[in-house]
N, C-alpha and C positions, 0 to 999 in steps of 0.2 A: 503495499500500500505506500509505504514512505515511497519507493522508488517510482512510483508512476507520478505521487503529487510533484515530484525535483522534475519531473521530466515535463509535464503541465507547465509548470513557473519557470523551467527554460523555453519551454516552447511563449508564454505570454513574454517574456519578458522582452521576448525577440521581437517581439509585434510592437513594444512601446517604445517612445512616448506615442499614441492614436490621436494624429491630427483630426481626421475627418472620421468619424464614428459610421456615418452614413457611406461612406466608400469600402468599409469591409465586404471579402469576399467572405461568403458561405464557408470556407474552410477556415477562415479564421474565425467567426461566429465559432464554430466549432469547437476550436482550441480553446478559445473562450467559457464556451461554456463545459468546456471536458475539465478545464482548470478551476472553474467554480465549484462543479460536482465534485472532483476528487477532495479541493479544501473542505468543503464540507464533510463530506464521507471522513475525512482525518480527522476532522473533529470530535466526529462521532464517536470513532475508534478509538481516540485517546481517551473522551470519557469515560467510555467501556472500562478500558484498562484501568484508567483509575480508580471509577467503583470496585474495581477487583480487588485492586490491590488495598484498599480502605478497609477492607474486612480482615486484616492481618492483625494476629495478636502481639505483633511486639512494638511494647510504647515507643523506644526509642522510632522504629521506621514509621509510626504513625506520624510521630511529631516531625521527622522531618519531611513526611510527605505533604503533612498539611500545612507545612510552613513555607513550604516552595510555594506551593498551592497558592496562600495570601499573600507570597510577594510577589504574582504572579496579575493579581486582579486591578492596578491600578490600569495597566497594558490592556484587561481585557474591554477596561470601562473607555480607555482611550478608543481603541477601536470601535467600542460601540457610540460613541459620541461622534466619530469619525461617519460613521454610517449613518446618522439619522440628519448630521449636518449636511450631508450628500444628499440625502432623500429629500429633507424641505429644501436645498437650494434647485433640484432636477424636478422635484413634483409637488411646487409651492400649494397648491391644492387639494392636495392628498392631505398633507400637513399642516 
């Protein structure tokens, strides 16, 4: 799964920056769609793996696991804020 995400990431990086989104070819749209799906699937996979790890009985492991998760919350919230800002800018009537 990681390899597919890395491959899609490289494919999308090769497209960027995109100045004219209307001029994208069908294969380029497919590349973007594949990246979006793989990114989402990777997030879901990570979440399931974290859930499985969180049921371990070792207090030291659990402490480290949750400490690291807590440290990533600001980055996750930053991405959320960026997404909300993007949606508001692009779709002002919906927001």
